[in-house]
C-alpha distance (Angstrom), angle and dihedral (degrees) to the residues before:
residue distance angle dihedral
M1 . . .
R2 3.72 . .
L3 3.81 103.3 .
S4 3.78 129.6 52.3
A5 3.80 93.5 -155.2
P6 3.78 134.2 32.4
R7 3.79 119.4 -95.8
I8 3.81 87.4 -160.5
A9 3.78 110.3 33.6
P10 3.80 119.3 -138.9
V11 3.81 111.9 -103.3
D12 3.80 121.7 -98.6
L13 3.79 101.9 -114.7
E14 3.80 89.8 -145.6
K15 3.80 89.9 62.3
I16 3.80 104.8 44.3
D17 3.78 122.8 124.3
D18 3.79 127.4 -128.2
E19 3.81 94.4 -93.7
Q20 3.80 91.2 52.9
R21 3.80 91.2 45.6
E22 3.82 89.6 52.5
A23 3.81 91.9 48.4
L24 3.82 90.6 51.5
A25 3.83 93.2 46.1
P26 3.85 95.6 95.3
I27 3.83 88.9 56.9
V28 3.80 95.1 54.0
E29 3.81 136.6 39.6
A30 3.82 96.3 -92.9
A31 3.81 136.3 -10.3
K32 3.80 93.7 -117.0
D33 3.81 89.9 54.7
V34 3.79 98.4 51.8
T35 3.80 96.6 112.3
R36 3.80 93.6 42.3
S37 3.80 99.8 40.5
G38 3.77 94.6 116.6
G39 3.80 89.2 -143.5
H40 3.77 125.2 100.3
I41 3.79 116.3 -106.8
L42 3.79 107.8 -146.0
N43 3.78 118.7 -109.9
I44 3.79 91.2 -118.8
F45 3.82 90.5 63.6
R46 3.79 94.4 39.4
T47 3.81 87.5 54.4
M48 3.79 97.8 42.9
V49 3.79 92.6 49.6
H50 3.80 87.8 76.0
A51 3.83 79.8 82.5
P52 3.83 100.3 39.5
K53 3.81 97.8 178.2
A54 3.81 90.1 50.5
L55 3.82 89.9 48.9
T56 3.81 90.3 52.3
A57 3.82 91.5 52.8
F58 3.81 91.4 42.3
L59 3.81 91.0 54.1
A60 3.80 92.2 51.0
W61 3.83 93.9 52.0
G62 3.79 92.4 38.8
G63 3.79 88.2 50.6
Y64 3.77 89.3 59.9
M65 3.79 91.7 48.8
L66 3.80 92.9 52.1
S67 3.80 96.6 40.2
R68 3.77 133.5 85.8
R69 3.82 87.3 -103.9
N70 3.81 84.4 78.2
S71 3.80 99.4 83.4
L72 3.80 94.7 -146.2
S73 3.77 112.6 98.3
E74 3.80 113.6 -107.3
R75 3.81 89.6 -108.0
D76 3.81 93.3 50.3
R77 3.80 91.8 45.9
E78 3.80 91.1 52.5
L79 3.80 91.9 46.2
V80 3.81 88.4 57.0
I81 3.82 94.9 42.8
L82 3.79 92.4 50.3
R83 3.79 91.7 50.0
V84 3.81 89.6 50.4
G85 3.80 90.5 49.7
Y86 3.78 90.8 49.6
N87 3.82 94.4 45.6
C88 3.80 91.0 48.9
A89 3.84 92.0 45.8
S90 3.80 89.0 -123.8
G91 3.77 104.4 158.8
Y92 3.79 92.1 179.9
E93 3.80 93.9 53.5
F94 3.81 93.7 43.4
T95 3.83 91.2 48.6
Q96 3.80 95.1 48.7
H97 3.78 94.3 45.2
T98 3.79 94.7 45.1
R99 3.81 87.9 70.9
I100 3.82 91.6 42.1
G101 3.81 90.7 47.1
L102 3.80 92.5 52.6
D103 3.82 89.0 50.2
A104 3.82 88.7 49.6
G105 3.81 92.9 55.3
L106 3.79 105.5 -90.4
T107 3.80 114.0 135.1
E108 3.79 125.4 -133.4
A109 3.81 88.4 -111.3
E110 3.81 90.3 54.4
I111 3.80 91.6 49.6
E112 3.81 88.5 53.6
A113 3.82 89.8 47.5
I114 3.83 90.2 52.2
K115 3.81 86.6 68.3
A116 3.81 90.2 54.2
G117 3.79 90.5 51.7
P118 3.80 134.7 -146.8
D119 3.80 95.2 -32.2
D120 3.81 92.9 65.3
P121 3.83 104.7 116.7
S122 3.80 93.1 -134.0
W123 3.81 94.9 73.7
N124 3.78 123.8 98.7
E125 3.82 117.7 -136.3
A126 3.83 95.4 -94.4
D127 3.83 93.6 49.8
R128 3.79 90.9 45.5
A129 3.82 90.2 51.0
M130 3.81 92.3 51.6
L131 3.80 91.9 48.0
R132 3.83 92.3 48.4
A133 3.80 91.5 49.9
T134 3.81 89.7 48.5
D135 3.80 91.1 50.6
D136 3.81 90.3 49.2
L137 3.78 91.4 51.9
T138 3.80 96.5 46.1
R139 3.80 91.6 45.3
D140 3.81 105.3 34.0
F141 3.83 103.1 11.9
H142 3.82 88.2 -126.2
V143 3.79 135.3 80.4
S144 3.80 109.1 -121.4
D145 3.79 120.4 -127.5
A146 3.80 90.8 -109.7
S147 3.80 92.9 50.7
W148 3.81 91.6 45.9
A149 3.79 91.1 51.7
A150 3.82 89.5 50.4
L151 3.81 88.2 58.4
S152 3.82 89.4 71.0
F153 3.82 88.5 118.5
F154 3.82 88.8 70.6
S155 3.79 135.1 70.8
D156 3.79 121.1 -119.2
K157 3.83 89.3 -102.7
Q158 3.78 90.9 52.4
K159 3.82 90.9 49.7
M160 3.81 89.2 50.7
D161 3.80 91.2 48.4
L162 3.80 90.6 49.0
V163 3.81 91.3 54.1
M164 3.82 92.4 44.2
T165 3.82 91.6 47.6
V166 3.82 91.0 52.0
G167 3.81 89.8 47.6
Q168 3.80 94.2 48.8
Y169 3.79 94.4 48.0
T170 3.78 93.6 43.0
Q171 3.82 86.4 57.2
V172 3.81 90.6 46.4
S173 3.82 90.0 50.6
M174 3.80 91.0 50.9
M175 3.80 91.1 52.2
L176 3.78 94.3 45.1
N177 3.80 92.9 48.3
S178 3.80 95.5 43.3
F179 3.79 97.2 43.5
G180 3.81 91.1 44.5
V181 3.79 95.5 -127.0
Q182 3.79 106.6 -171.3
L183 3.81 127.8 -145.0
D184 3.75 117.9 -85.0
P185 3.83 120.6 -109.1
G186 3.79 114.3 -68.7
Q187 3.80 95.7 18.6
E188 3.81 125.1 122.5
L189 3.78 125.0 -149.9
D190 3.78 118.2 -125.8
P191 3.85 104.1 -116.3
A192 3.81 89.8 -132.8
L193 3.81 88.2 66.2
D194 3.79 98.7 45.0
G195 3.80 105.3 113.9
R196 3.80 95.0 140.1
N197 3.75 119.4 152.0
């Protein structure tokens, strides 16, 4: 995380307008119940709803990324997302997706190894190839020929989904870092990602 306070504060759910309520509806049981849902709406969504139409579009594309329509396995998808979060120094993204990654089958040791990158000796060839491609994209915005060749384990659709997942979560990291979205209650920041000023 780069900022110790939000630049754009999350909305107060008791003070949202109808357009914001409608944009948040997919995240809660029903639009009319948004302020009384009893569940916590994540700070990312409470921040993004300042631009409700953008949030609606974001949720549609993000829904693809996190669905089974994305041809990467849940584990592989989370491996890539966590590496993006780490490379972009997005403490919020890395924190949220650590829990999701564990649920998707990553181990705590693998999540630690994600921070070390593709050269960590614990990775198999397919994991190493995904991490290298992710590093290429977050550094050079292009997958090198060598990294592309190493993705031979994957179908063309999986390669496309890998690139689109990296692109989506690089954008998410940019927003989180620039807006100063803070961790949600009860979460702890990985010290390796604490760059707050």
